[in-house]
C-alpha positions in Angstrom: 216.4 -21.3 38.2 215.9 -25.0 38.4 215.6 -25.0 42.2 213.1 -22.1 42.1 211.1 -23.9 39.5 211.1 -27.1 41.7 209.9 -25.1 44.7 207.1 -23.5 42.6 206.0 -26.9 41.4 206.0 -28.2 45.0 203.9 -25.3 46.2 201.4 -25.9 43.4 200.9 -29.6 44.2 199.0 -29.2 47.5 196.7 -26.6 45.8 196.0 -28.9 42.9 195.3 -31.8 45.3 192.8 -29.6 47.2 191.1 -28.6 43.9 190.9 -32.2 42.8 189.4 -33.2 46.2 186.9 -30.2 46.0 185.9 -31.2 42.5 185.3 -34.8 43.6 183.1 -33.7 46.5 181.1 -31.4 44.2 180.6 -34.2 41.7 179.4 -36.5 44.5 176.9 -33.8 45.6 175.6 -33.2 42.1 175.2 -37.0 41.5 173.2 -37.3 44.8 171.0 -34.3 43.9 170.3 -35.7 40.4 169.5 -39.2 41.8 167.2 -37.8 44.5 165.5 -35.5 41.9 164.5 -38.5 39.8 163.2 -40.4 42.9 161.4 -37.3 44.2 159.7 -36.6 40.9 158.2 -40.1 41.0 156.7 -39.4 44.4 156.1 -35.7 43.7 152.3 -36.0 44.2 152.8 -37.5 47.6 155.3 -34.9 48.6 153.0 -32.2 47.3 150.2 -33.4 49.5 152.5 -33.4 52.5 153.6 -29.8 51.9 150.0 -28.7 51.4 148.8 -30.4 54.6 149.3 -27.3 56.9 147.0 -25.3 54.7 144.5 -28.2 54.5 144.5 -28.5 58.3 144.0 -24.7 58.7 140.9 -24.6 56.5 139.5 -28.1 57.4 135.7 -28.1 57.5 135.3 -25.0 55.4 133.4 -25.4 52.1 134.9 -24.3 48.8 138.5 -24.2 49.9 141.0 -25.1 47.2 144.4 -24.3 45.7 144.3 -22.9 42.1 146.6 -22.5 39.2 146.3 -19.9 36.5 148.6 -21.2 33.7 148.4 -24.4 31.8 152.0 -25.4 32.6 151.9 -24.2 36.2 151.1 -27.5 37.8 153.7 -29.4 35.8 156.5 -26.9 36.8 155.2 -27.0 40.4 155.9 -30.8 40.5 159.3 -30.2 39.0 159.9 -27.5 41.7 158.7 -29.9 44.4 161.1 -32.6 43.2 164.0 -30.2 43.1 163.2 -28.9 46.5 163.0 -32.4 48.0 166.3 -33.4 46.4 168.0 -30.2 47.7 166.5 -30.5 51.2 167.6 -34.1 51.6 171.1 -33.6 50.0 171.9 -30.2 51.6 173.0 -31.7 54.9 175.2 -34.1 52.9 176.7 -31.1 51.0 177.4 -29.2 54.2 179.1 -32.3 55.6 181.2 -32.5 52.5 182.3 -28.9 53.1 183.2 -29.6 56.8 185.2 -32.7 55.8 187.0 -30.7 53.1 188.0 -27.9 55.4 188.6 -30.0 58.5 192.2 -31.1 57.8 193.4 -27.5 57.4 191.4 -26.3 60.4 192.2 -29.0 62.9 195.7 -30.1 62.0 194.5 -33.4 60.6 192.6 -34.2 63.8 189.6 -35.5 61.8 187.8 -36.9 64.9 187.1 -33.3 65.9 184.7 -32.9 62.9 182.5 -35.8 63.9 180.2 -33.6 66.1 179.7 -31.3 63.2 178.7 -34.2 60.9 176.1 -35.2 63.5 174.9 -31.7 64.3 174.5 -30.4 60.7 171.6 -32.7 59.6 169.9 -32.6 63.0 169.8 -28.8 63.2 168.7 -28.6 59.6 165.8 -31.0 60.3 164.8 -29.1 63.4 164.7 -25.9 61.5 162.5 -27.4 58.7 160.2 -29.1 61.2 159.7 -25.9 63.1 158.4 -24.3 59.9 156.1 -27.1 59.0 154.6 -28.0 62.3 154.5 -24.6 64.0 155.2 -21.5 61.9 153.1 -22.3 58.8 149.9 -23.3 60.7 150.1 -20.1 62.7 150.9 -17.9 59.7 148.1 -19.4 57.6 145.6 -18.7 60.3 146.9 -15.2 60.7 146.4 -14.4 57.0 143.0 -16.1 56.9 141.9 -13.8 59.7 141.8 -10.9 57.2 139.0 -12.5 55.2 135.6 -10.8 55.4 132.1 -12.0 54.7 131.0 -8.8 53.0 127.4 -7.5 53.1 125.7 -4.1 52.9 126.9 -3.8 49.3 130.5 -4.8 50.1 132.1 -7.8 48.3 133.5 -10.6 50.4 137.2 -11.1 50.7 138.3 -14.7 50.5 141.7 -16.3 49.9 142.2 -18.1 46.6 145.7 -19.4 47.2 147.9 -20.3 44.1 149.7 -23.7 44.2 153.0 -22.2 43.0 153.0 -19.3 45.4 152.0 -21.4 48.4 154.7 -24.0 47.7 157.3 -21.4 47.0 156.6 -19.8 50.4 156.8 -23.1 52.3 160.0 -24.2 50.6 161.7 -20.9 51.0 160.8 -20.9 54.7 162.0 -24.4 55.2 165.4 -23.7 53.6 165.7 -20.4 55.5 165.1 -22.0 58.9 167.3 -25.0 58.1 170.2 -22.8 57.1 169.8 -20.3 59.9 169.9 -23.2 62.4 173.4 -24.0 61.2 174.6 -20.9 63.2 176.2 -22.9 66.1 178.1 -25.0 63.6 179.4 -22.0 61.7 180.4 -20.0 64.8 182.2 -23.0 66.5 184.1 -23.6 63.3 185.1 -20.0 63.2 186.1 -20.2 66.9 188.4 -23.2 66.1 190.1 -21.1 63.4 190.4 -18.2 65.9 188.3 -15.8 63.9 185.7 -15.3 66.6 185.8 -15.4 70.4 183.4 -15.6 73.3 183.9 -12.0 74.4 183.5 -10.7 70.8 180.2 -12.5 70.5 179.0 -11.1 73.7 179.9 -7.5 72.8 178.3 -7.8 69.4 175.0 -9.3 70.8 173.0 -6.1 70.2 174.1 -5.9 66.6 173.3 -9.5 66.1 169.8 -9.0 67.4 169.2 -6.2 64.9 170.7 -8.3 62.1 168.7 -11.4 62.9 165.3 -9.6 62.9 166.3 -7.8 59.7 167.1 -11.1 58.1 163.9 -12.6 59.4 162.0 -9.7 57.9 163.6 -10.3 54.5 163.3 -14.1 54.5 159.8 -14.5 55.9 156.4 -13.2 54.9 155.4 -9.7 56.2 153.8 -11.1 59.4 155.0 -10.9 63.0 154.5 -14.7 63.6 157.0 -15.8 61.0 159.5 -13.1 61.8 159.4 -13.8 65.6 159.3 -17.6 64.9 162.6 -17.3 63.0 164.3 -14.5 65.1 163.8 -16.0 68.6 165.2 -19.5 67.8 168.2 -18.1 66.0 169.0 -15.8 69.0 168.7 -18.8 71.3 171.1 -20.7 69.1 173.4 -17.7 69.2 173.4 -17.7 73.0 174.2 -21.4 72.9 177.0 -20.8 70.5 178.5 -18.3 72.9 178.9 -21.0 75.5 180.1 -23.5 72.9 182.8 -21.0 71.7 183.8 -20.4 75.4 184.2 -24.2 75.9 186.4 -24.4 72.8 188.6 -21.5 73.9 189.1 -23.1 77.4 190.0 -26.4 75.8 192.4 -24.8 73.4 194.1 -22.9 76.2 194.4 -26.1 78.3 195.9 -28.0 75.4 
């Protein structure tokens, strides 16, 4: 009984060590989010102006354009939301990196140098996804929706957009997060390839299902307009094709080793 108890205690120790390490990484992430939230709230007005700039550029030169709020507390909570979004946006790559570092020893047999490309690729891909939304998708989507306005006349009332601050910012922030996370696809697939859960041939055979899934996901995450859906779907599919070649490279290297 004593030897069995000792073996049970020894098997519990690695698990407890992993849980302690996971807790430490979660605490670090929460501390970073809290610190960034305070700093972001101080500069919330500047960040708000930055996020609203695509709309301002789209309606530049038009009289009477504005963003409205319909509740007394809406603007205050909007600034809180902007601060929270900024803190999460900046810290999310760090959180993902903490996850890669946590799982790396088990996946790569303590070859921690293998995780370095993921630490570099994670923030870069996330930033590329967010930049694509801000500089390309949102300006096109705003102009697309503004095209449905009408002047009226002959007894008909004009149709003009009166965008709400909260709704506009929620849309922008949701799209930035959606694109940033979707652009992590190569990182996720190559990690799964190192574990042996996915292979190059499997990714090729399932390409048609992935295409359907990507555009279904794009329809859910983006506004109901073709520009946003295509703007998310096509880059993700390109990243999927790149991932196939990356997975093939990993398989060849693993066979060689």
